[in-house]
N, C-alpha and C positions, 0 to 999 in steps of 0.2 A: 340589707335585705339581699342575701344573696340572688342571681339569676338562674333560671331554669330551664333547662333544654329539655325536649321531649320529641318523640316520632309521631307523635297524633296530637292535635290541639282540639277539643271539644268544642271550645270557643268557636274558633273559626269554621267548624262544621255546621255549628248551630246558624253562623252568620250566613253561609251558604245558603241552606235551608229555608232561612227565612228571606234573604236578597234575590234568591232567583227561584220564589214559590210559583209565578208562572208557569216557569215548563214542568213542574212537577204537576201542578194544578190542572193545566190543560191536557197532559199524556192520560191523569186518572179520570178526567171529565170524558175525554173521545172511550176511553177503553170502557168507562162505566155503560155506556150505550151500547157500544159494540159488542160485549159478551154477558155481564150478568142481566141486563135488562131484557137484552134476546131470549134469554133463558127463561125469563120471568113472564114475557108475553107471548111467546109463540104459542099457538093453539094445543090444548090439553090431548094428549094422546089417548086417554081414557075415552074422548068421545067418539073416535074414530079418525081424528086427525092424524098425518103422517109428520111424526117428532123424532128425528134423528139427533139427538145429542153429540154421539161421537162423532158425526159428519159435521156437526157445525164447528167442534172444538178444532178438529184438524182442518177444515179451513181457514179458523184464526191462527192455527201456529204457521201457515204459512202468512197470512196478514201480517205475523208479528217481524216479518224481515223488514218490511216496508219502514214499520216504526222504527225498530234498530237503525236503520241506515240513517233516517232523518235525525230523531232525538239524541243519536248518539254523536254526532259533530254538534249539535245545538249546546249539548250538555257540557262537553269538552271547550266549546267556545267560551262558555258562560266560566268556568269554574278556574280558567287559566285566563282570562279577557286582561289580568292585570299585568302580564308578559308584555304587552303592546303597549303601554305606557309608561315612560321613562321613572313618571312621577310614583305611580303604583308599584312598579318594580322595585323601587328603592325602598318605598315603606314595607312591601312585604319581607325584602332583604334583611329588614331590620327588626323582623319580630324576634324573638326569643326562643325560636324553633328551628332545628338545624333543618337542612334543605329537605333531608328526607322526610322529616315531619309534614312539611310546606307540601310537599309532592303527594304523598301518601293521602294526607287530611283532604287537599283538592280533587284527588282520584277518584277514592273513595266517593267523597260527596257528590260530585257529578253522575257515578254509576248507580247510587242510592235513589237519585231522582227518580229513576223508572224501576228500579227492583222493590221500593216499599211500597208504591203502588201496586206492583203485580202481586206483592202477595196479599194485600188487602181485596184486590180483585178477584185471587184465588179462594181467599176465605168467603167472600160475598158470592161468587158464582157457585161452591160448594154449597151453602145455605139455601139460595133459590133454587138449586137444582133438587136438594131435601124437599123443600115446600113444593116441588111440582111432582116429587116421588119420583126419582130419577139421581139417585146418590151415587155418583160415577167419579170418584175422588182420583183416580189413578190417571184419569185423561186430562184433568185440569191440573195435575200436576205435572203433566206431561206438557202442556203449555207453557205451565212458570219456568220447568227447566230448558225448556228450548228458549223462551226469552230472554232468559239470564246467559245464555250459553252465545246467543246472536249480539245481544247487547254488549257482552264483554268485549267481542269481536270487533264489531263497528265503533265503539266508543273508545278503547284502545288505539285503534289504527286512527280515529280523529285525534287522541291526545298525541300521536306520534307525528302527525300532520302539523300539530299547535307547537310542537319542541323546536322545530327548526323552522317556523314561518315567524318572522318577525314583523307582519303585519294582520290584525284580526280579519282586515277581507279576503288575505291569502291564504287562512286556513279553509274556508269552505271550497277553495278554488282548487288546492292541493287536492285535497280531500275529496273530490268529484273528478278531477284527472287521474289521479291513483286506480281508483274504484275501476274505472273501465280504460284506461289507455294501453293496457297490454290488449285487450279484444280489440280496439279501433287499431292497434299497431299491427298486430297480427292480419286485420283484414287489409289494411293499408300494404303491408310487404306482400301480401298475398297479391293484390292487384298489382303492383309494379311487378312482381316474379312473373308474373302473367303476361304481362307486356315485354321484358327480358328473353324469357324462357319460352320456347315453344313446346309445347306438350304439359308444361307445369300444372299440375293437379292437386295442387295445396299441399300443405306442410304435413299432412298425415295425424291419426288419432292421436299419437305422442304427443306433438306440440297443441294439438286442439284442446286435450284433455287439461294438461298443463296451465294453459291461458284460461279456462275454465274456472279454474282453481284460482286464478289470479282475478278473478272477475266477480266476487263475492254473492254480490245482489243476484246475478245471472246466476250463479250455480244451486245455491242456496234455493231459488225459485224453484227452478227448474227441478231440482232433487225432490223438490216438498210437494210439487204438484207428481211427478211421474213415478216414486215411492213409497206413497202411504199405503200402509197395510190394509187389506181389506177386511170389514169385521168377520167377527164369524168362530176364530179359532184362537185360545188363549186370549192372555189380557194383553191389553193396550198396549202398557209399557212393555211385553215382551215381544210383541208383533214389531213396534217399532225399532228395538234393539237389532231386530234381525234384518234391517231395511238398513241401505245405504244413507238414510237420512240422517240415522244419530252418527254414523262416521265423518259425515258431515260437518254437522253439530261439534261434535266433539274434536275434530281437526281446526275448525276457525275457532272455536275456545283456547285451545292450547296455543295457536296463532296469538290471540288476544294478550295472552299471559306473557309472551316471547314480546311482543310489540310494548306491552308494559312495561318491560325489563328496557328496552332499548329506550322507550322515551325516558326512562328516568336517567339514566345514563346521559344523553343527551341533556336532561332539566341541569345535572350537576356542571356539565361543561358549559351551560349557557351563560353568556355575558349578559351583564344588567344594561349596558349601553347599547345592546344590538336591537333592543326595543323601536319599533317604528323601520326596521330594515324588512324587507319583503322577504329575503334569507339570511335566518339569523345566524345559523350555525356554518364556520367558515368554508369547511371541506364540502358541504353541499352546494355551494356558490359555481363551480366550475360544472357540476352534475347539472345544475339549473339551466346556466347558460348554453351549453354545449346540447343539453337534450331540447330545449326550446328550439335550436338552430336545426337539428335533423329533424325534430318533427314540422317545422314549420318549412323546410325545404322538400320533404316528402310530401306531407299533403298540398300546400300551396303548388307546389310544382307538377303534381298529381292532377289538380283542377286545371292548369295552365295549360297543359298539356290536351285536356279533354277540350279547352276553347281555340288553341292554336292548331293542334296535330300533334302528332307521336313523337312526331321529327322534332319536337320542341321539349322533351321531357327532360334529356339530360341537363343540358343549360338551365331548365327552370328550376329545377331541382338545386343545383348550385348557387344559382343567383338569391331565391328564397334562403335558403341555408344561410348565405351570408347576411341577408338582412335581417333571417330571425338571429343570428349570434349578436350583430350590432343591438338590436332592439332588448334584447335580455341583458344586455350589459349595458342600457340605459335605464334600466328597471333597478338592479340590482346598485348600481351608482345612483341612482336620483337625479341625472345629469343626462341633458343631450350632447356633452362635449366626451365621447367615446371614441371619435375615431382615430386617436392617436395609437388604438388599440388594434390596428389594421393587422398586424404581423402573427396574432391568434387568429384571427378570422382566416387568413390566409392558409395558416397551417392547416385549420378546420376543414375550408373548402378541397386543399391538396388532398388531404387524407378522403373526404367523402368520392372526390372524383377519381380515385383510385380505387375504392370499393367498388364505385358505380361499374367503371371500365371492367372490371372481373364479370359481374353481370352481362354487361353490353356486348362482350366480347367472348364471353361463354369460355374463359378461360379454366373454368375448371371440368368443362367437357359433360355439362350436366346436359345437353340439348342432344349430344350424339351416346350418350351412354345407352346402351340394347344390351341386357345380360344375353349370355350365352344359353343354349339351350340344356347344356349339360349341368349347368349352376341352377336351372330352375326347379322347386321342389312342387310347384304348382304355380296356376297361374287365374286369376279372375278375370274376365273380360266382358265388354259389352259393344257390340258391333252392330251398326245400322247405317244401312245404305239407303240414299233418299228414293230410290223407286225399285219396287211399287210402293205402295205407301201402307204396307202391312204395319202393325205397332207389336213391339216387345217391353216388356216390363223388367224382365229377368236377367240378372248376370249369369254368367254360365262360369263355374270352376271347372278345370281338368287339371288332370295328374297324368294322364300318358304323354308319354314322350313323343309321339306322332302328333300329336294335336298342338302340345306346346311348341314343336317345331315351326307349325305353321303359323300361330301366333307372331311367335320371332320372327319370322322372314317376312311378314307383314308387317309389322315394327317396324323392322331395317329398311324396309322398301318406301314408308312413310318419311323415317327421316333422311332419306335419300333424297325424295321427292322434294322436301323442305328445302335442302342445300341446295338444288338445283332451280328453286323457283315454283317447281311445276304443282307443287301442292297448293299453292297460293293463286294459281291460274285459273280465273271463273271462265275462261274461256273453252272449258273442257268440259263444264256443265256438270257432268255427275257428282256429285256428293257423297261424302259417308262421315261417320262419327265413332269414332275408336276410344275406350277407355280402357287400360288394362293395368293392374296390379299384379306383380311379379312376387312371390314369395322363394325368396333364393335363400344359400345356404350362408349369405353373409347379409341378412337384412330384406326389407321391403321397398320395391320401387315402384312408383305409381306415375304414368302420364295419362293425358286426354288429349285427343287432337279433334279437330274438324277441319276436313280437306278435301279438294277436287282431284281426279282420279282421269286417266285417259280410259273410255271404252275401248277402244280400237284394239288395246293390247289384251283384250282377254284370254288369248292365246297363246301370249310370248312369255314364257318363262322369266320370272324375278323382276316382272313389272307388280305393280300394286292391283289393277286388275286381276291378274292370275293369283295373286297371293289371297285377294279376297274371294275370290271364286273358289279357292281350294278351300276356304272355310266352309263358304255357304253351301257346297256339295255336300255336305257330311249329314246326311240324313238325322242321326243323334242330336248333332249339334242345333239341328233346326227344330227338332221336338222341345229341345231344352230351352232357345231361345225364345221361341214363340211361348213356352211355358207348358205346353202339353204335357210333357213329362210332370210336372206339378199336379196339373187337373188331374192324371191318371191316377195318383196316390192319393189324391185327395177322393176321388169318387170309389178306389176301390178299400181306400179307409171307414167308408161308410157316409161320407159325405154327398149331402143332396142338394145342397144351396148353389142349382146352378143355373142359370138360363142363357138360351140361344136365340139371338135374336138375328132372322136372315132378312137381309135389306135389298129392294132392287130400286134402280132410279133409271128412268129413259121411257121411250114409250113403249106401250104393249106391242108384245111380238117379237121383241129385240132380243130376247133370249128365251132358249128352249126350258130354261127353269121356271121362267115367270109363269106364275099360276093365277095371277090377279086379273078379271079382267075389268075392262076399263071403268066401267061405271062403278066398282067398288070404292074406287078413289083410294086405295090402299097400297102401301108400297114398302110394308116390311110385315113379319110376322113373328108372333113371339113362340118358339116352339119348346112345348110344357113337358111332352112325355118322356120320361127316362129313357124306355128302350130307344126311342128316337134319337136322342142327344148322344147313346154309346155309339148306336149304328152310323151317326153323321161324323162322331171322332173315329170312328175304324175307318171308315170312308178316306177323311182327313190323313190319317197315318199312312192309308195305303199310297195316295197321291206324295205324301211325302217321299215315301219310298223309292217312287217310279220319277221323282222329280217334278211333278206337276206342283207341286208348291215346296218352295224352298226361297230363301233367301238369296233373292237376285242380285246380282253385279248391274245388271243392264236392262234394258227393255227386249234384249234378246228372245227372251222367253214369253215376253207377255204379249196377251189379245186381251183387252178386257173384257166382261161380259156385261160390265156393269152392276155387279153384283158381289155381296159383301156378307160374312158372318162375322158377328160379334157374341163373345160368349163370356161371360160376367161369373164368375164362380166363388164361394167362399164370402166372409168378411173382407173384402178387398178395399173397401172403403175406410178401413182402421188401420193405422200403422202396425207395423209387427204382426199381422194377422194373416192367416192363413187365407190366400184368396187369390184373385187375379183378375186382366183383365186380356182377352185376346181376341185380335181384329185380321181377319184374313180376305185378302182383295183378291177373289176370285178371277182365274182367265179359264182359256178354253181348254187348258191342259188338265184341269183339274177334272177328268172324268169321273174318278168314283165319287166324287165330293157332288157333282152336278147332277149323277144318275142317283144317288140316295136322297138329294132335295127331292127330287122331283118323283120320289116315292113316297116319301113321308111326308111331304107338304099337304096333298090331300085329305091324308087320316088327322093331321091336324087342324085343318082346317073344318072338317067336320066333326071333330072333338069339341071342337070351341062353338060352334054353328056360326061360323063366319060363313059370309056369301059363297054359294056353289060355284065353282071354276067353270067358266065359258069356253066351249069348245075352242075358240080361236086362242083362250091361254092356254090349252092344253095342246 
C-alpha cells in the first residue's frame, strides 16, 4: 500500500485535543464564570438596578490580554513539547506527514485550544443576554475578535520562542524575557546614561513609543484602558474602529502571522538531535551568549555600583559581563569546562569597554551640546529655584528670539559650571532645577539639570545667577510659569471651578493682613466670592508687573509675611484636564495683593458667617 503525505493530519489534531484537554477545559471553565454567568446573575435592569452590559464586555476585552499572554505560552509548550525529547522528536519525524503538515497541525491545534471555547462562550453569552432582554451581539463579537487577535500574537510569539529553544523549561523563560526585555533594557540604559551624561533627559518619545510596541502586554493593556470609546454615539464596533485599540490589535495580529511564518522556517531547519539543548538553533547561540553577557554586565554592574559607589561602575560592568559570558557558555555546552574560550570573552570585554569609554569620556560631545539661538524654532522649559518656596506646575513654550536667547545663555552657563565643578558645589547653597527641550531645524534636544549657583554673582553678566534672573525678571514669563495665564483663559472662557485658600501661620499681629483673632483658632480662609477672586488675581498681576511677585533667584527680594495663597482651579486632579494648582508665598513687596486681601477678607468672613475679626486683628 503506497504511503501518503499531507499538509494536515486530522488524527494528530484529534489526539492533541484529547491529550491536552485540561488546557482548553480550564480556559472554558474560567471564562464561563467570568462572562456568561456574570451576564446571567447580575441584577435585573427592569427592577431599577444599574446594568451596563457594554461596560462589562469592554472590561473583559482588556481582561483578554492576560489570558492570551498566559495561555499562549501554555498551548505552545503543550503542542510542541515533543521537540524537547529525542525519542518523541524522532517519532514525529517518522510520521507519513510532511514537516509543513506537522507544523500546521500542531500550530492550529494550539490556537484552537482557546478559540473554540471563545466561539462557544460568544454563543452562550449572546443567548444569556437575550434571556435578560439585552441582545447586543456586536459587542460580544468584538470581544471574540479582540481575543482572537491577541491570542494569535502571543501564541505565535510563544511558538517562535519554542522553535529556537531546545529544552521545554527554556520556552517560558525566553518568552517572559522577550516580552519585557525591551522595556527593562531601556530603563537600564536610561539609568546608566543618567550616570554617565550630565543633563540626560531620557531617550525621547520616539524611542519610548517603539519600546512600548515591543512590550505587548503593557502596550495592549494601556491602550485598552485609555482609548475605550464612551457609549452613546454609533455602534460599538464602529466606535472601536475609530480608536487606537483596534490599530494595536491589528498590528499585533499581523506581527503574529509574521512570527508564525518565521517559526515555520526555524522548524524546517531545526535538527532533531538538538532536543535537550537550551538553544536549538545554531545561529542563535552567539546571540544568547553575548546577550546574557551584556545584560548581566549592565544590570549586576549597576547594582554593584549602588553598593560600592559610583566609581566602581565601569569595572563592575566589565567584570560581570565576563562572568555572564562564561556562565552563558556553560549553559550552552552543559559543562563547567569553558574557560578555554577566554579569547572570545576577552574580545567581548574589550568591545564593551570601548563603548563604555565613549560614554564615560563623552567622546560624542553630548554634555556640551547646546544649540545656537538661530537654529532653535521653539523651546519648552521648566525652571524652578529653591527660594522662595512658590510652586509652578507648568512648562513654558516660547518662540520669540529674545527669550530663546536667554534660555540658551542659561543652558550654556550651566554646562560651563558643570565643567568647572561649580554646579556640583553644595557650599553655594542656592539650588535650581532646569528642564529644557529645544525644537530645532535639525531635530529635538532635551536636557534636565539640578545644580548649585553663586547668588553673589547676581549682577555679574555671563554668570548663572545673572542668566536665571534675566528670565525670572520677565513679567509675562512669571505669569506663565505660575500658570496664571492658563487660569485667566479658564475664567474668561466661563470656567468657575476655582477655589482660593488664604493661609497664615505664626502669632497674631505679625502681619497686617492677618484678620483672625487669637480666640478663633483659624489660620486659613476659603475665598469663595467670584468677584473677590477676580479682584485678587488683578492685584497679583499688578504685583508681578511691579516686581513684587516673581520667580526670584535669591532671597534678595524676600521678606516673609508668613502668608500664602493657594489657588486650585479646574479639574487639576485629572490627567490631561484643564486645571492646575498655584501657590504664592507672599512677601512685604506684594503691596497690591496684601491690600486686596485686607479689603476682601472681612466681606468673606461676613458672607460665610465666620467669627467677626477683633480690633487687634485689624
